[in-house]
N, C-alpha and C positions, 0 to 999 in steps of 0.2 A: 617287363618280363618278371614273373614270379617264380622263385626257386622253391622247390618242395622242402629242401633241408640243407643244413650245413653238416658236413662230415669232418670231424676232427681226427686227423691222421696222427698217429703216435708211433710206438714201436711195432708197427704193423704194415711195413712197406711192401705190400704185395697186392695182387689182384685176385688170387685164388683164395677161397675160403676166408673172405673178409666180411664178417657179419654186418658191420656198420655200413660199409659201401653197398653191400648187397641189398640191405633193407632200404637204403636211401634211393637207389636206382629203381627199385620196384615202384616207388612213389612218384618219380619224376626227375626233373633236373636237380642236380646237386652242386654244391660248392665245397670241394674238398680243400681242407686247410691244414697246413703243417706249420707249427709254431716252435721255433727254437728258443728255449728259455735262456735268458741272459743272466738270471740271478744265480751266481755261482755259489755252491756250497760243497761240503766234503764229498758228497756223492753225485755231484754233477758229472756228466759224461767224461771219461778219461781220455787221455791223449791218443792211445791206439784205437779205441773205438770211435773217436771223433773222425779219424781218417776213414775208417770203414763206413761210418754214417755218410760222409761226404759223397762217396761214390755210390752207395746204396740209394741215397736220396736222388741223386742225378738220374740214376737208372729208373727209379720209380716214377719220377717226373716224366721221363720220356715214354715210359709204358702207358701212362695216362694219356699223354698227347697222341700216342699212336692209335688209341681207340676213340679219339674225338673229344677228350676232356682236357681240363686245365687244372693245375695244382697251384693254389695260392700259398705262397711262402711268406711267413712273417717272423719277426724276432721280438721277443719281449715276454710279458706275463700273460699266459693264456686267460687268467681270470679277468683281465682287463680287455684283451684283444677280442675274445670271442663274443662277449655281450655287445661290443661296439659293432662288430661285423653283422651280427644278427639284426641290430637296429638299423644300420646303414642300408642294408639290402632287404629289409622287411621280410626276413626269414623267421618263421615261428616254430621250427623244429630243429633240434641239434642231436646228432648221433655220434657216439664214440664207443670204441672197444675199451673195456675197463683196464686200468693200470693198478698194480698192487703194491707199488713202492709206498711206504708209509706217508711221505710228504705228499704224494700224488693223491692218496685216498682222502686226506684232509682237504686238499684243494678241490678235488672233484665233488666231494659232498657239499662243500660250501658253494661252489659254482652251480651245482644242480639245484640247490635250494633257492639261490638268488634268481636263477632263470625261471624256475617254476613260479615263484612269486610274481614275476613279470609277465606271466602268461605264456611262456615258451614251453613247448613239449620237449622233454629230455628223455632220450632212450639210450640205454647202455647195453653192451653185449659182451659175451665171453669170446674173446678172440686170441687169448694168450695160452690158455691151459686146455687140457683134455676135458675137464669137467669144471663147472663153476666152483669157486673156491670154498663155498660154504656147503657143498654137496656131501663131502665125506666127513662124518663125525662119529664119535663113539656113541654107544647106546644111551649114555647119560647126557648127550648133547655137547660134550666138550671135544676139543680138538685132539687129534692123535699126536703123541710125542715120539712114538716109535714107528719105524717104517713098515715092518712086516705086517702088523694088523691094518695099517693104512692101506697097504698094497692089497691085502685080501678083501678089504671093504671096497676098494676101487675096482677090483676085478668083477665084482657083482653088478657094477653099473654098466649101462649101455653108453658108449661114447658116441656123441652126435656125429652124424656123417658130415664130411666137409661140404661146403657150398661150392657151387660151380664157379669157374673162373669168369670174371667180368669181361665181356667182349666189346661192349659199347658204352660210352659215357658222353653226356652232354653237359658242358659247363660253359656258360656264356663268356666270350672273350672279354666283354666289358667288365666282368667281375674281377679280373686278375691284372688290371692295368697297373696297380701299385704293388705287384708281387716282387719280392726280392728274388735274386738268383741264388742258387746254392752257394756260389762262390762268396756271396755277401755274408754268409753265416760264420766265416772265420774258423772252419772246422779243420783246415789243413795247417800244419806247423809252419811257422815263419821261416825256420831253418829246416830244410828237407832232411829227414832221417828215415824215411819210410821205404827205402828200396827193398828191404827184406819183406815188408808187408805186401808190396806190389808184386813181388815174385810169387808169394804164397797164396794170395786171395783174389777172388773176383767178386766183389760185393754187388750182387744183383739177384733178383728173384729167379731169373732163368738159370743163372749159374748155381744157385742153391738147389734148384730142382734137378739139374744135371748131376750135381755132386751126390745128391741123395740117391738118384737112380743108379749111378755107378756103384755106390756103396752097397745098395740092395742086391745088385746083379753080381758083383764080383767079390765083395768082402764080408757080407753079412753072415755067410755060412761059416766063416772063420772067427767071427766076432767073439763068441763065448770063450774060446780057448786062446785067442790071439791078441785080444785088446790090451792086455797088460804089458805087451812087449813093444817098447817105443821105437825100435828100429824096423818093426813090421808096419804094414799098411792096412791092418785089419780094424783099426779104430774108425769111428764114424766121422769125426770132425764136423759135425752139424751145428755145434753150439754157437759159432759166430753168426750163422744165419738165423738161428732161433732167437738169439738175443735181441735182434732188431726186427724180428717178425718177417724176414724175407721168405720164410717157408712156414707153413701151418703145421703145428704139432699133430693136429687131428688128421690131416691128410697123410702125414707120415705113418701114423698109427694104423689107419685103415688100410693103407697100401701094404704094410708089412703083414697085417692079419690076413689079408686076401692072398698074398703071393708067397709068403715065407713059411707059414705054418709054424712048426715047433722051433725051427732055427731062429725065428725072430723073437722068441720070448726074452732072452737076456737084454736085447736092445729095447723092447717094449717096457721092460722093468725100469730101465734108465729114464724113459719118458715119464713114467709114473713117479719116479724119484724126484724129477723136476717139479711135478705137481706138489709133492710132499714139501719140498723146499719153500715153494710159494705159500703153502698152507701155514708153515711155521712162521714165516715172515708176517703173514696177515694176522695170525692170532697172537703172536708174541713179537710185536714190532721192535721192542727194545733190543732184541737179540742181534740186530744188525751191528750193534756196537758194544753191547754188554753181554756177559756170559749168561747162558740160560741156567746153568748150574750155579746157584748163588754163592757156593763156597769158593768159587774161583775169583770172586770179587776181592778176596783176601790173599790171593796168590802173589808171591813176591817175584815179579819179573825183573830181569836185568835191563838196565838202560845203557846198552853197549852200542853206541853209534858206529864205532869202527867195525865191529863184527857185522852189524846190519848192512853196512855199505859193501863189505866183502861178499856177503850172501847175495845182495842185489846184483853185483858185478860178476858172479860166478867165479869167485876166487877163494873158496872155502878149503880147498885141498882135498875135497871128496869129489871125484870126477863125475859121478852120476848127478850130484846136486849141481855142480858147476855147469854140466851139459844142459840141464833143464833151465837154469837161469839165463844162460846164453841163448838158448832157443827162444825163450820168452822175449828177450830184448830184441832179437833179430827179426822174429816173425809175428810177435803179438800172440803167441800161442805156446802152450806147453802140454805135452802128453799127460793124461790124467794120472797114471801111476806115478810119474815123476813129480807131478804137483804134490801128491801125498808125501813123497819122500822129502822134497824140498821144504814143504810146510812143516813136517814133523821135525826136520833138522833145525829150522828157525825157532820153533816153540819149545822143543825139548832138549836139543843139544846146546843151543845158544840161550835158551830161556828168555827170548825176546817175545813180547806180547803179540798174540795172534792178530790184533787189530792193525799193527804196523804192517804185517804181511798182507792183510786183506786190502789195505790202502794201496800198497805197491802193485798187487795184482789188478786192482781196480783201474789203475792208471795205465798198465802195460798190456792188458789182455784185450784182444779184439772181441772176445766173447763175454766180457764182464757183465755180470748180472747180479743185482744186489742179493737176491734170495740164494742163489747157488754159491756165490762167493762167500757170504757170511756163514752159511750153513757148513760149507766145506771146511773153512778154517776152524770153526768151532768143533766140528767133528774130529779133526786131526788133533786139536789142542786138548780134547777131552772134556770140554766145558759145555758142549751143545746137547741137543736132543739126540737120543740114540747114538751117542758119540762113541768113538773108539776109546777104550779105557786109557787114562793118562799113563798108566804104567806100560802100555804097549808102545815101546820106543823102537822105531826102525833102526836097524844097523845098516847104514847106507851102503857099506861095502857088500854085505850079504844080499841086499836088495838089488844091487848092481849086478852081481854075479848071477842072480836068479832071473832077472828080467832083461838083462842085456848081456847074455853069456859070452858072446863073441866080441863085445865092446864096440859094435858098429855105431850105436847111438853116440857113445862117448867120442869116438874118432871123428864123427861128423861135427860135433859142437865144441870139442876140446882138441883141436888138431895138433897141439904141441905134444900130445901123448900118443899120437897115431903109430909111432914105431915100437911101442911096447907090445909085448905078447898079449894074447887074449886073456890070459890069467892075470898078468901083472898090471894091466891097464886099470883095473878096478881099485887098486890101492898102491900108487907109486911109492908112498912113504914106507911101505913094508918091504920094498925091494932093496937089494944090495946096491951099494954105491957103484960097483962096477957095472951092474946091469943098467942102472940109470945113466951112467956115463956113456955106455955103448949106445943107448937110445938118444943121447944128446940132451938129457934132462938134468938140470941142476935145481934141486928144491930151493924154493924161495928166490930163485933168479928167473927161470922161465916157466915154472909152475910152483904154486905155493905148497908148503907143508900144511898139514891139517891145522886149522885155527883152533881146534879143540880135539882132544883124544876121546874116542868113542866110549870106552869103558868108564873113564872118569866123568864124562858128561852124563852118561846114563845114571850113574850113582848120584850125581849132584841133582839131577832132575827128580829122581825118586825121593831123595831126602827133602827137596823143596815141596813135593806133592804131599809127603807125610805130614807136613806142617799144617795142612788144611784138611786132612783126611777126617 
């Protein structure tokens, strides 16, 4: 039996709007293959996203089986496994949706050249972004470094319509006799710590679609004015599903355009921002670890491991920061506004390098993505493209009062403060000892005093910035 093509499955665990699968099925029988890479490096998949991937992959495998196909699962180096599979099963065409992580680009280009020289037809597709990554450029041909002109240029382009959901697939059983089970990939932790993730997430394509439909139907109209308030439910929370390709960004885009009209623009803008982050990573790959603004290479960061641990554990003495860090640890997610506050606190109040924060987020977020994670941290630190100015230093107490005015978010994640009044809960250290005693709070016993004083930290950060100005 001759197979028409091998389809390499990556971070695109869906049957709707899947260009590589769609193209392959049009030509005949296919062999879909998922390869879990075992070569571990700094940006290998993190712990929280590994849990998400385990269940997303199981669901995707069942979806394929339900329409008559089979998914071959392997573990190892794709550059070695894929050529062998093509040879073993006499397949002369390979298809995949492009990946833009720097190490993957190098591997993909090398693999494509090797296979081409061996007479294999290689076809790659855009299955991650709204538009191909080289589509949006300045008039001089260079990449945009500022979002607003990127957005304006993006708006002039036609976004391709999503492809239909695949309803039928044929993959000969004999081809998957040596397939691994998802359980063989070692994605789940040896010691179970994932109860909070299990309560929060349902990692599957159908769950992603249901979640998006509920957002569009019930929350999108409040998104513009309500998304910055962490205790509200007006934010989208689509990023975990997008990170592993459980839902197509193009399908989301066109659904919003068709059904939401003007109310959808703020959300569509965030989808274009995602394209912008990928564009920066593609054109400036060093920025995943190094500052885009070269002067920050000389910035004097603090090496304060004790403060870093307190930040990670949500024990900084600033309730809004602590609430965010505890939400992250419990659920694998943190509200976007609170991410900015927590990241600003680490880089500007504690003067701990943004790369340390990026690595922690990478390991603990279910929505970890190299482009958005690196760009977000550089934006907050002031060292990235179109970044927030370094001298913009969030006052965590004022941010807390503005975006969690009743303290509901803090009460959920920092329950030891729940008996404080709506005003006092934002800054326990500023309250009288009698008020704290009445609330059952003893600073540095059952809730920490601030590990750094805001005004002094702000002045220190500005002085440090002036050294490289």
